[in-house]
C-alpha positions as CSV (number, residue, x, y, z in Angstrom):
1,M,-61.8,-3.7,50.9
2,M,-59.2,-1.4,52.5
3,K,-58.5,-0.8,56.1
4,M,-57.6,2.5,57.9
5,G,-58.2,4.7,60.9
6,I,-61.1,7.1,61.3
7,K,-61.3,10.9,61.3
8,V,-64.5,12.6,62.4
9,L,-65.9,14.8,59.6
10,S,-69.0,17.0,59.5
11,F,-71.6,15.6,57.2
12,T,-75.2,16.5,56.4
13,L,-77.3,13.9,54.6
14,A,-79.8,16.5,53.5
15,L,-77.1,18.4,51.5
16,S,-78.0,18.7,47.9
17,I,-75.3,17.5,45.5
18,G,-75.1,18.4,41.8
19,I,-74.2,15.7,39.3
20,T,-70.6,16.1,38.1
21,T,-69.5,14.8,34.7
22,M,-65.9,13.6,34.3
23,V,-64.2,13.9,31.0
24,Y,-61.0,12.0,30.3
25,A,-58.8,13.2,27.5
26,A,-56.3,10.5,28.3
27,V,-55.8,7.9,31.0
28,T,-53.7,9.3,33.8
29,Y,-52.9,8.1,37.3
30,P,-54.0,9.3,39.8
31,Y,-57.5,9.8,38.4
32,G,-60.6,11.7,39.5
33,E,-61.3,15.3,40.1
34,S,-60.7,15.3,43.8
35,P,-57.2,15.7,45.1
36,Y,-55.9,13.3,47.8
37,G,-57.1,14.5,51.2
38,T,-60.4,15.9,49.9
39,K,-63.0,15.4,52.6
40,N,-66.8,15.1,52.7
41,I,-67.1,13.1,49.5
42,H,-70.5,11.5,49.6
43,L,-70.0,7.8,48.9
44,K,-73.1,5.8,48.1
45,G,-73.2,2.0,47.5
46,D,-72.8,-1.4,49.1
47,L,-70.9,-0.6,52.3
48,S,-71.3,-4.1,53.8
49,Y,-67.6,-4.4,54.2
50,S,-67.9,-1.7,56.9
51,G,-70.8,-3.6,58.6
52,L,-73.6,-1.6,57.0
53,S,-76.6,-3.3,55.4
54,G,-78.2,-2.4,52.1
55,I,-77.3,0.6,50.0
56,Q,-76.0,3.3,52.3
57,T,-74.4,6.8,52.0
58,R,-71.5,8.1,54.2
59,P,-69.0,10.9,54.1
60,S,-65.6,9.8,52.9
61,T,-62.1,11.1,52.4
62,V,-60.0,10.6,49.2
63,H,-56.8,8.8,49.9
64,R,-53.9,7.5,47.9
65,H,-53.6,3.8,47.4
66,D,-50.7,2.5,45.2
67,L,-51.2,-0.5,42.9
68,R,-49.2,-2.8,40.6
69,A,-49.8,-6.1,38.8
70,Q,-47.6,-9.2,38.8
71,N,-48.0,-11.8,36.1
72,V,-47.6,-15.2,37.9
73,I,-47.0,-17.0,34.6
74,T,-44.5,-14.6,32.8
75,G,-43.1,-12.8,35.9
76,V,-43.7,-9.4,34.2
77,S,-44.7,-6.5,36.5
78,T,-46.9,-3.6,35.4
79,P,-45.8,-1.0,35.6
80,P,-42.2,-2.3,35.1
81,S,-41.1,-0.4,38.2
82,G,-42.9,1.5,40.9
83,Y,-46.7,1.6,41.3
84,L,-49.8,3.3,39.8
85,Q,-51.4,5.9,42.1
86,T,-55.0,4.9,42.6
87,V,-57.8,6.0,44.8
88,Q,-59.6,4.6,47.9
89,F,-62.5,6.3,49.6
90,D,-62.5,6.0,53.4
91,I,-65.9,6.4,54.9
92,Q,-66.5,8.2,58.1
93,P,-69.2,7.8,60.8
94,L,-72.1,10.2,60.9
95,P,-71.1,12.8,63.5
96,G,-73.2,12.7,66.7
97,V,-75.0,9.6,65.4
98,E,-72.4,6.8,65.1
99,P,-69.3,6.1,67.3
100,Q,-66.1,7.6,66.1
101,D,-64.5,4.2,65.9
102,K,-67.4,2.5,64.1
103,F,-65.5,1.8,60.9
104,K,-62.0,1.3,62.5
105,D,-59.9,-0.8,60.2
106,K,-62.8,-1.4,57.7
107,S,-63.4,2.0,56.1
108,G,-61.7,1.8,52.8
109,Y,-63.2,1.3,49.3
110,H,-60.7,0.9,46.5
111,L,-62.5,2.3,43.4
112,V,-62.1,3.4,39.8
113,P,-64.4,5.7,37.8
114,F,-67.1,3.8,35.8
115,E,-65.6,5.1,32.6
116,E,-64.7,3.0,29.6
117,E,-61.3,4.5,28.8
118,I,-59.8,4.1,32.2
119,I,-61.4,0.7,32.9
120,N,-60.1,-0.6,29.5
121,D,-56.6,0.8,30.4
122,L,-56.6,-0.9,33.8
123,A,-57.9,-4.2,32.3
124,T,-55.1,-4.1,29.8
125,K,-52.6,-3.6,32.5
126,A,-54.1,-6.6,34.2
127,N,-53.5,-8.6,31.0
128,G,-57.2,-9.0,30.4
129,N,-59.5,-8.7,27.4
130,A,-60.4,-5.0,27.9
131,K,-63.4,-5.1,25.6
132,W,-64.9,-8.2,27.3
133,V,-64.2,-6.7,30.8
134,W,-66.0,-3.5,29.9
135,E,-69.0,-5.5,28.5
136,Q,-69.2,-7.5,31.8
137,I,-69.2,-4.4,33.9
138,N,-71.9,-2.8,31.8
139,T,-74.1,-5.9,32.1
140,D,-73.8,-5.9,35.9
141,H,-71.6,-9.0,36.4
142,P,-72.2,-10.2,40.0
143,I,-68.6,-9.5,40.9
144,V,-69.0,-5.8,40.1
145,K,-70.1,-3.3,42.8
146,K,-71.1,0.1,41.7
147,Y,-70.8,3.3,43.8
148,L,-71.5,7.0,43.5
149,A,-68.9,9.5,44.8
150,N,-70.6,12.9,44.8
151,N,-72.9,11.3,42.2
152,V,-70.0,10.3,39.9
153,P,-70.2,6.5,39.2
154,Y,-67.3,4.3,40.3
155,V,-66.7,0.5,40.5
156,N,-64.6,-1.7,42.7
157,I,-61.0,-2.2,41.3
158,G,-61.0,-5.9,42.4
159,A,-63.7,-6.7,39.9
160,I,-61.5,-5.5,37.0
161,F,-58.7,-7.7,38.0
162,Y,-61.0,-10.7,38.5
163,L,-62.6,-10.2,35.1
164,S,-59.1,-10.0,33.6
165,G,-58.2,-13.5,35.0
166,G,-56.4,-12.1,38.0
167,G,-57.0,-11.3,41.7
168,A,-55.6,-12.4,45.1
169,P,-54.4,-8.9,46.1
170,D,-51.5,-8.6,48.5
171,M,-52.3,-5.4,50.4
172,R,-49.7,-4.0,52.7
173,R,-49.8,-0.8,54.8
174,A,-47.4,1.9,53.6
175,E,-45.9,4.6,55.7
176,G,-47.7,7.5,53.9
177,D,-50.5,9.7,55.1
178,G,-52.7,9.0,52.0
179,I,-52.0,12.4,50.7
180,T,-48.3,12.9,50.0
181,G,-47.7,9.1,50.2
182,P,-49.8,6.0,49.9
183,L,-51.7,4.5,52.8
184,F,-51.4,1.1,51.2
185,R,-49.4,-0.7,48.4
186,T,-51.3,-3.5,46.8
187,T,-50.0,-6.1,44.3
188,Y,-52.6,-8.0,42.3
189,L,-51.7,-11.3,40.6
190,T,-52.4,-11.5,36.9
191,T,-52.1,-14.3,34.3
192,A,-51.2,-14.9,30.7
193,W,-53.7,-15.4,27.8
194,P,-54.3,-19.0,26.6
195,S,-51.8,-20.6,24.3
196,I,-51.5,-23.6,22.0
197,P,-48.0,-25.0,22.1
198,I,-48.8,-28.0,20.0
199,L,-51.2,-28.4,17.1
200,E,-50.0,-31.0,14.6
201,Q,-51.0,-34.1,12.7
202,N,-49.6,-37.4,13.9
203,S,-48.2,-40.0,11.6
204,N,-51.5,-42.0,12.1
205,G,-53.5,-39.1,11.0
206,S,-54.9,-37.9,14.3
207,L,-54.4,-34.4,15.7
208,H,-52.0,-33.9,18.6
209,I,-53.2,-31.0,20.7
210,K,-51.7,-29.3,23.7
211,A,-53.3,-26.1,25.0
212,L,-53.0,-24.0,28.2
213,A,-55.2,-21.6,30.0
214,H,-54.4,-19.6,33.2
215,S,-56.3,-17.6,35.8
216,I,-56.1,-16.9,39.5
217,F,-59.7,-18.0,40.0
218,D,-62.2,-20.2,38.0
219,T,-59.4,-21.7,35.9
220,A,-60.7,-23.5,32.9
221,I,-60.1,-24.2,29.2
222,T,-62.4,-24.8,26.3
223,G,-61.3,-25.8,22.8
224,V,-63.3,-25.3,19.6
225,V,-62.2,-26.6,16.2
226,T,-63.2,-25.1,12.9
227,V,-62.7,-27.1,9.7
228,N,-62.3,-25.3,6.3
229,G,-63.7,-22.1,7.8
230,T,-67.3,-23.4,8.2
231,A,-67.9,-26.5,10.3
232,T,-67.4,-25.9,14.1
233,K,-67.3,-28.2,17.1
234,Q,-66.3,-28.1,20.7
235,L,-63.5,-30.6,21.2
236,F,-62.8,-30.3,24.9
237,S,-63.6,-28.4,28.1
238,K,-61.9,-28.9,31.5
239,N,-61.2,-27.1,34.7
240,T,-59.0,-29.7,36.5
241,P,-56.3,-30.4,37.5
242,V,-55.0,-26.9,38.2
243,S,-51.2,-26.4,38.7
244,N,-49.6,-23.0,39.1
245,Y,-52.9,-21.3,38.1
246,T,-52.8,-23.3,34.9
247,V,-55.1,-26.0,33.4
248,T,-53.7,-28.0,30.5
249,Y,-55.4,-30.0,27.8
250,E,-53.3,-32.5,25.9
251,G,-54.6,-35.3,23.8
252,N,-54.8,-37.0,20.4
253,V,-58.0,-36.4,18.6
254,P,-59.1,-38.9,15.9
255,L,-60.1,-37.4,12.5
256,S,-63.5,-38.9,13.0
257,E,-64.1,-36.3,15.8
258,L,-63.6,-33.4,13.4
259,P,-66.6,-31.9,11.6
260,G,-66.9,-31.2,7.9
261,L,-63.7,-33.0,6.7
262,K,-63.3,-33.6,3.0
263,Q,-60.9,-36.1,1.3
264,G,-57.5,-34.7,0.8
265,Q,-56.2,-31.5,2.5
266,N,-58.3,-29.6,5.1
267,Q,-57.6,-26.4,7.0
268,V,-58.1,-26.9,10.7
269,T,-58.3,-24.0,13.2
270,L,-58.2,-24.6,16.9
271,T,-59.5,-21.8,19.2
272,V,-59.0,-22.1,22.9
273,S,-60.5,-19.8,25.5
274,D,-60.6,-19.2,29.2
275,K,-63.5,-18.0,31.5
276,F,-62.5,-14.4,31.0
277,G,-62.9,-13.7,27.2
278,R,-59.3,-14.4,26.4
279,T,-58.5,-16.7,23.4
280,A,-55.8,-18.1,21.3
281,S,-56.0,-19.6,17.8
282,K,-53.8,-21.7,15.6
283,S,-54.3,-23.2,12.2
284,I,-52.7,-26.1,10.3
285,V,-53.4,-28.0,7.1
286,I,-54.0,-31.7,7.5
287,Q,-54.4,-34.7,5.2
288,N,-57.6,-36.8,5.3
289,G,-57.8,-40.1,3.5
290,V,-55.3,-42.8,2.5
291,T,-51.8,-41.7,3.0
292,Q,-49.9,-41.5,-0.2
293,G,-46.4,-42.9,-0.6
294,C,-44.7,-45.5,1.5
295,Q,-45.4,-46.3,5.1
296,P,-43.8,-46.3,7.5
297,V,-41.2,-43.6,6.7
298,L,-37.6,-43.9,8.1
299,V,-36.2,-40.6,9.2
300,K,-32.4,-40.3,9.1
301,M,-29.9,-37.7,10.4
302,R,-27.9,-36.4,7.5
303,D,-24.3,-37.3,7.8
304,A,-22.9,-33.8,7.1
305,T,-24.1,-31.4,9.8
306,Q,-23.4,-27.8,8.7
307,R,-20.1,-26.4,10.1
308,I,-17.6,-23.7,9.5
309,Y,-13.8,-23.9,9.8
310,F,-12.0,-20.8,10.9
311,P,-9.8,-20.4,7.8
312,D,-13.1,-19.3,6.2
313,V,-13.2,-16.3,8.5
314,S,-11.5,-13.1,7.2
315,D,-9.1,-11.1,9.3
316,G,-10.0,-7.8,10.9
317,S,-12.8,-6.6,13.0
318,T,-15.3,-6.2,10.2
319,I,-17.5,-9.2,9.9
320,K,-17.5,-10.3,6.3
321,Y,-18.4,-14.0,6.3
322,G,-21.9,-15.3,6.7
323,G,-25.1,-16.3,5.0
324,P,-28.3,-18.3,5.4
325,L,-28.8,-21.6,7.2
326,V,-32.0,-23.6,6.7
327,W,-33.3,-26.5,8.8
328,G,-35.2,-28.9,6.6
329,L,-36.4,-32.4,5.6
330,Q,-36.1,-34.1,2.3
331,Y,-38.3,-37.1,1.4
332,N,-37.2,-39.8,-1.0
333,S,-40.2,-41.8,-2.1
334,A,-38.1,-44.4,-3.9
335,V,-36.5,-45.6,-0.7
336,C,-39.2,-44.4,1.8
337,S,-36.9,-42.3,3.9
338,I,-36.4,-38.7,5.0
339,L,-33.1,-36.9,5.6
340,E,-33.1,-34.2,8.4
341,S,-30.3,-31.6,8.4
342,V,-29.2,-27.9,8.6
343,N,-27.6,-26.6,5.4
344,K,-26.4,-23.4,3.8
345,N,-29.0,-22.4,1.3
346,N,-30.0,-19.0,-0.2
347,G,-32.7,-20.2,-2.6
348,I,-35.8,-20.8,-0.5
349,G,-36.8,-17.2,0.2
350,D,-39.7,-17.2,2.7
351,K,-41.0,-20.5,1.6
352,L,-41.1,-22.1,5.1
353,N,-43.4,-25.0,6.0
354,Q,-44.4,-25.5,2.4
355,P,-43.6,-28.8,0.6
356,I,-41.4,-28.2,-2.5
357,R,-41.1,-30.9,-5.3
358,V,-37.4,-31.2,-6.1
359,S,-37.6,-34.2,-8.5
360,D,-39.9,-37.1,-9.4
361,I,-38.9,-38.8,-6.1
362,H,-37.7,-36.0,-3.9
363,T,-39.8,-33.5,-1.9
364,S,-38.4,-31.0,0.6
365,I,-39.8,-28.8,3.3
366,F,-37.9,-26.1,5.2
367,L,-38.8,-25.5,8.8
368,N,-36.6,-22.6,9.8
369,R,-34.2,-20.1,8.3
370,W,-31.4,-18.2,10.0
371,E,-29.0,-15.5,8.8
372,F,-25.5,-15.4,10.5
373,K,-22.3,-13.4,10.2
374,I,-19.0,-14.3,11.8
375,G,-15.6,-12.7,12.1
376,K,-12.5,-12.8,14.3
377,S,-12.4,-11.1,17.7
378,K,-9.9,-10.5,20.4
379,N,-10.4,-13.9,22.0
380,G,-11.8,-16.0,19.2
381,V,-14.7,-15.1,16.9
382,I,-17.9,-13.1,17.0
383,L,-21.1,-14.8,15.9
384,E,-24.1,-12.6,15.0
385,N,-27.7,-13.7,14.4
386,H,-29.3,-11.5,11.7
387,S,-32.4,-13.8,11.3
388,K,-36.0,-12.6,10.7
389,D,-37.2,-15.6,12.6
390,T,-37.3,-15.4,16.4
391,K,-36.0,-19.0,16.9
392,P,-32.5,-18.7,18.5
393,L,-29.4,-19.8,16.5
394,V,-27.5,-22.6,18.3
395,A,-23.8,-23.2,17.6
396,Y,-21.3,-25.7,19.0
397,L,-17.6,-24.9,19.4
398,L,-15.8,-28.1,18.4
399,E,-12.3,-29.3,18.8
400,T,-11.9,-30.6,15.3
401,K,-9.6,-33.5,16.2
402,G,-11.8,-36.0,17.9
403,E,-15.0,-34.1,17.2
404,K,-15.2,-33.0,20.8
405,V,-17.9,-30.4,21.7
406,L,-16.3,-27.7,23.9
407,K,-19.2,-25.4,24.5
408,R,-22.8,-24.7,23.3
409,Y,-23.8,-21.1,22.4
410,V,-27.3,-19.7,21.9
411,V,-27.7,-16.4,20.0
412,N,-31.1,-14.7,20.0
413,K,-32.4,-12.7,17.1
414,G,-30.5,-9.5,16.6
415,K,-27.8,-10.4,19.2
416,S,-24.2,-11.5,19.0
417,V,-21.9,-13.6,21.1
418,E,-18.1,-14.0,21.4
419,I,-17.0,-17.6,21.0
420,V,-13.8,-17.8,23.0
421,L,-11.2,-20.2,21.7
422,P,-9.0,-22.2,24.1
423,A,-6.1,-21.0,21.9
424,K,-6.1,-18.5,19.1
425,K,-5.6,-21.0,16.3
426,Y,-7.4,-20.5,13.0
427,K,-5.9,-23.4,10.9
428,G,-8.7,-25.9,11.4
429,E,-8.0,-26.8,15.0
430,Y,-11.4,-25.5,16.0
431,S,-14.7,-25.3,14.1
432,I,-18.3,-24.1,14.6
433,Q,-21.1,-26.6,14.1
434,F,-24.7,-25.5,13.6
435,P,-26.8,-28.5,14.9
436,S,-30.3,-29.1,13.8
437,P,-33.0,-28.8,16.5
438,L,-33.2,-32.6,16.6
439,V,-29.5,-32.9,17.2
440,D,-29.5,-30.2,19.8
441,S,-32.5,-31.7,21.7
442,G,-30.7,-35.0,22.0
443,F,-33.2,-36.9,19.9
444,W,-30.6,-38.4,17.6
445,A,-28.3,-39.3,20.5
446,K,-31.0,-41.6,21.8
447,A,-31.7,-43.3,18.4
448,T,-31.1,-47.0,18.6
449,A,-31.2,-47.7,14.8
450,T,-28.9,-46.8,12.0
451,S,-29.1,-46.6,8.2
452,D,-26.1,-46.2,6.0
453,G,-24.1,-45.4,9.1
454,M,-26.5,-42.6,10.1
455,P,-28.8,-42.5,13.2
456,A,-32.4,-43.4,12.1
457,S,-35.8,-43.7,13.6
458,Y,-39.4,-44.8,12.6
459,T,-40.7,-42.7,15.5
460,Y,-40.7,-38.9,15.1
461,P,-40.5,-36.0,17.6
462,D,-43.6,-33.8,17.9
463,Q,-42.0,-30.8,16.2
464,V,-41.6,-32.6,12.8
465,K,-44.6,-34.9,12.7
466,G,-46.7,-32.4,10.8
467,A,-44.0,-31.6,8.3
468,I,-43.3,-35.3,7.6
469,Q,-47.0,-35.9,7.0
470,A,-47.1,-32.9,4.6
471,I,-44.2,-34.0,2.4
472,V,-45.2,-37.6,2.3
473,N,-48.7,-36.7,1.2
474,F,-47.7,-33.8,-1.1
475,K,-49.1,-33.8,-4.7
476,K,-48.3,-31.3,-7.4
């Protein structure tokens, strides 16, 4: 609750007050029908913060209290700049009955109208599940306190933030008078919705799951799996340990723990939730039964990583050279191996993450597709990322002689970057290499085995395990 000084106001408990109906055409801040500074607003409710017991009624004054939300996970502020103008009611002592300083520094009640549209808007700004928050307020969740201001229903703002997974308000006194400027500025902490960074099938068939949930209070995560759209089972539920307002579940779940599995391919959907009605879902197709093809599979880095030499770049400022790049895997069942690479390819369309039979022994799967354009610039070349996919395009500037990487560039979707050359030479002295994500992550640099002169491994990074399982098990 808020704190402020006291002003003595005349007040008559016997005064008859008519019921006022508030109609909101749209959500606006400040809200309410009484301007800042309005006095003799009859506030009825739990005034225990001010030392009163039970449900009481006192006169109050409407004051300005500015508010914003700060997401502790993403760093995003709402609103992006400034504050929302909200309302606090500061109760006053009964004249001639209670001392003038009775509610000193404990008079303020930070409230919002008990009205669906504005509560949903504030819950959304708090990054909560607005529908769920409204349902909890309607069903008298114990965190909710309800008030009447001149018979208009209000609820405590703190309840909305708590029910949105937030809280811990940082309230600071402002320099305003509560009318032309705020008495207080308060920042409430908010959190992100749950997420599922990893859901994939391991090479041994089990499911690798990593899921996160966040909240300021009562941090917990629950995971429920649904198989083939019908069979459902809770896989996990935990509330410790909590780090940075986050609880993490990570584990490998044997297929024997999944309900309703059939032989062959199955669709598995994982839904995780927090304590505040916020959820995240992710689906994959897994294989159940004896793995087809050879085991174990040797994964190799293809010897020709896609690169561009600058003689391919046309003169002038107009970017004319470019095309598609795809990151993919190709399985050869005859030799029980997979090649991983980035290539120029314009024939896959949108067929990502789908096994494609290339020949009797070859099956491919494409994991990402980029579109790039490149041309000369004042100091080197301009590289543009025209991809539909949001995964950034990574490029290395190489000194061709000696294969020395001079600099790494990351180009986000819809963006461009100037690649500055040490010297403006375009006759093969420098080149651009588009590394695969496994090259860029350093996975292949750590490989201890080789095959046909290429780095090779029987263990696979998480980001390709599901794809390897899919192409090894693929039947057409």
